[in-house]
C-alpha positions as CSV (number, residue, x, y, z in Angstrom):
1,M,147.6,82.5,107.5
2,R,144.3,81.0,109.0
3,L,142.8,78.2,106.8
4,S,139.6,80.4,106.6
5,D,141.8,82.9,105.0
6,V,143.4,80.6,102.6
7,A,139.8,79.6,101.6
8,A,138.6,83.0,100.9
9,A,141.7,83.8,98.9
10,H,141.4,80.7,96.6
11,V,137.6,81.4,95.9
12,R,138.1,85.3,95.5
13,E,140.7,84.6,93.2
14,L,138.5,82.3,91.1
15,I,135.7,85.2,91.2
16,V,138.1,87.7,89.9
17,S,140.0,85.6,87.1
18,G,136.6,84.8,85.8
19,Q,136.6,81.0,86.8
20,L,133.3,81.4,88.7
21,H,130.6,83.3,87.2
22,S,127.9,85.4,88.7
23,G,125.0,83.2,89.8
24,E,127.0,80.1,90.2
25,F,126.6,78.2,93.4
26,I,129.8,76.9,95.5
27,R,129.7,74.7,98.4
28,P,132.1,74.4,101.5
29,E,132.6,71.1,100.8
30,M,133.8,71.4,97.3
31,V,136.3,74.1,98.5
32,A,137.6,72.0,101.2
33,D,138.1,69.1,98.9
34,E,140.2,71.2,96.6
35,L,142.2,72.8,99.2
36,G,142.5,69.7,101.5
37,I,141.0,71.4,104.7
38,S,138.0,70.6,106.5
39,A,134.6,72.3,105.7
40,T,134.5,74.6,108.9
41,P,137.3,77.0,107.6
42,A,135.9,76.7,104.2
43,R,132.7,77.9,105.2
44,E,134.3,80.4,107.6
45,G,136.0,81.6,104.2
46,L,133.0,81.8,102.2
47,L,131.2,83.8,105.0
48,Q,133.9,86.6,104.8
49,L,133.6,86.8,100.9
50,Q,129.8,87.4,101.6
51,T,130.8,90.2,104.0
52,E,133.2,91.5,101.0
53,G,130.3,91.3,98.6
54,F,131.8,88.7,96.3
55,L,129.1,86.1,97.5
56,S,125.5,86.1,98.6
57,V,123.7,83.3,100.8
58,E,120.6,82.0,99.1
59,P,118.1,80.3,101.5
60,R,118.2,76.4,101.2
61,R,120.8,76.8,98.3
62,G,124.0,78.0,99.8
63,F,126.5,80.6,98.4
64,M,126.1,82.2,95.2
65,V,128.6,84.2,93.3
66,T,127.5,87.9,92.9
67,A,127.9,90.0,89.9
68,L,131.3,91.5,89.4
69,S,131.1,93.8,86.3
70,S,133.8,95.3,84.1
71,E,132.8,98.7,85.5
72,D,133.2,97.5,89.2
73,I,136.9,96.6,88.2
74,R,137.7,99.7,86.3
75,D,136.4,101.7,89.4
76,I,138.3,99.7,92.0
77,Y,141.5,100.1,89.7
78,D,140.8,103.7,89.4
79,A,141.1,104.0,93.0
80,Q,144.2,101.7,93.1
81,A,145.8,103.9,90.6
82,L,145.1,107.1,92.7
83,L,146.7,105.7,95.7
84,G,149.5,103.7,93.9
85,G,150.3,106.9,92.3
86,E,150.6,109.0,95.4
87,L,152.4,106.4,97.3
88,T,155.0,106.3,94.3
89,A,155.2,110.3,94.4
90,R,156.3,110.1,97.7
91,T,159.0,107.6,97.4
92,A,160.3,109.5,94.4
93,A,161.1,112.4,96.6
94,T,163.2,110.3,98.8
95,I,164.3,107.2,96.9
96,T,168.3,106.6,97.0
97,P,170.2,105.5,94.0
98,A,170.9,102.2,95.6
99,T,167.2,101.4,96.2
100,V,166.6,102.3,92.6
101,D,169.3,99.8,91.8
102,E,167.4,97.1,93.5
103,L,164.1,97.9,91.8
104,E,166.1,97.3,88.4
105,R,167.4,94.2,89.6
106,I,163.9,93.0,90.7
107,Q,162.5,94.1,87.1
108,D,165.5,92.3,85.2
109,A,164.5,89.0,87.1
110,L,160.8,89.7,86.3
111,E,161.4,90.1,82.6
112,R,163.6,87.1,82.6
113,A,160.6,85.0,84.1
114,A,158.2,86.6,81.7
115,A,160.6,85.4,78.8
116,A,160.8,82.2,80.2
117,R,156.9,82.0,80.8
118,D,157.4,81.3,84.6
119,F,154.3,83.2,85.3
120,D,154.3,82.3,88.9
121,E,158.0,83.7,89.5
122,E,156.8,86.7,87.5
123,E,153.8,87.5,89.6
124,R,156.0,87.1,92.8
125,L,158.6,89.7,91.7
126,N,155.7,92.1,90.3
127,H,154.3,92.1,94.0
128,E,157.9,92.5,95.3
129,F,158.3,95.7,92.8
130,H,155.3,97.4,94.2
131,A,155.6,96.4,97.7
132,L,159.1,97.8,97.8
133,I,158.0,101.1,96.3
134,Y,154.9,101.7,98.3
135,R,156.9,100.7,101.6
136,L,159.2,103.3,100.9
137,S,156.4,106.0,101.0
138,G,156.5,105.6,104.7
139,S,152.5,106.0,104.4
140,R,151.2,103.3,106.6
141,K,147.3,104.1,106.3
142,M,147.5,104.6,102.5
143,R,149.4,101.4,102.0
144,W,146.7,99.8,104.1
145,L,144.2,101.3,101.9
146,I,145.7,99.8,98.5
147,K,146.2,96.6,100.2
148,T,142.4,96.3,100.5
149,T,142.2,96.8,96.7
150,L,144.5,94.1,95.8
151,A,142.0,91.6,96.7
152,Y,140.8,92.1,93.2
153,A,144.1,91.3,91.7
154,P,144.2,87.6,90.6
155,R,147.6,86.7,91.8
156,K,147.2,82.8,91.6
157,F,145.6,83.2,88.0
158,F,148.1,85.8,86.8
159,A,148.6,84.3,83.5
160,A,145.1,83.8,82.8
161,V,144.5,87.5,82.0
162,E,145.6,88.3,78.5
163,G,148.3,91.1,78.6
164,W,149.1,90.9,82.2
165,P,152.3,89.5,82.2
166,E,153.5,91.6,79.5
167,A,152.2,94.8,81.2
168,S,154.1,93.9,84.3
169,A,157.3,93.5,82.2
170,Q,156.8,96.7,80.3
171,D,155.3,99.1,82.4
172,H,158.0,98.9,85.1
173,R,160.7,100.5,83.2
174,A,159.0,103.7,82.9
175,I,158.3,104.0,86.6
176,I,161.8,103.3,87.4
177,E,163.1,105.7,85.2
178,H,161.1,108.7,87.0
179,L,162.1,107.5,90.3
180,R,165.7,107.5,89.2
181,A,165.1,111.1,87.9
182,G,163.7,112.1,91.5
183,D,160.3,113.3,89.6
184,P,157.6,112.6,91.8
185,E,154.9,114.0,89.3
186,Q,156.2,111.7,86.2
187,A,156.6,108.8,88.8
188,R,153.1,109.4,90.0
189,A,151.6,109.3,86.5
190,A,153.6,106.3,85.2
191,M,152.3,104.2,88.3
192,A,148.8,105.5,87.7
193,R,148.7,104.4,83.9
194,H,150.6,101.0,84.8
195,I,147.8,100.3,87.5
196,R,144.9,101.6,85.2
197,N,146.2,99.4,82.1
198,A,146.2,96.4,84.4
199,G,142.5,97.3,85.6
200,A,141.5,97.9,81.8
201,L,143.0,94.3,80.8
202,L,141.1,92.7,83.7
203,A,137.9,94.5,83.0
204,D,138.1,93.2,79.1
205,H,138.9,89.7,80.2
206,L,135.8,89.6,82.6
207,A,133.7,91.0,79.9
208,Q,134.8,88.5,77.2
209,D,134.8,85.6,79.6
210,G,131.1,86.7,80.6
211,E,130.2,86.6,77.1
212,A,131.9,83.1,76.2
213,G,129.9,81.8,79.5
């Protein structure tokens, strides 16, 4: 990953997790110091976030965080739920029992990490769980589309959103059950519910954080 991408990912997560608020200014030098990189890739990363709509450039003042509303988050996760549900339905039609067993092993490890409050490991396993299901769908273009929505998932600050770790630990069991049954429509519905639940939790987190700020 390029250093500019590292910088962009870092600041994007600060915004999505509510640690940087609308109207705040952020300087490339500050990002560079936090990440131990030079100011040039830090600035390139901030310019990338400008094109994505996370930042605007104010004359003579620098980069400013743009508003990210709870409704924006709900809309993005509704889109992700549609895509994720379709991918899961396609996987349900072809998945093998051995692969469902692999998903269960990932989920068992995820729940152990959740119980131990090892949120970094839980987040890693959560990503692995979804990635395996989506990859098995065989739909490259749809997987690319859903990847663009994942920028709004605060991976590094996973535990900062109340209820997120618990949702990952609990919602996956229903998805596994319907995949094992080979039921595309029930698998679609379970994944869509899970993603919309995550979006609602993040939207509520941002709304509360905005009120507190």
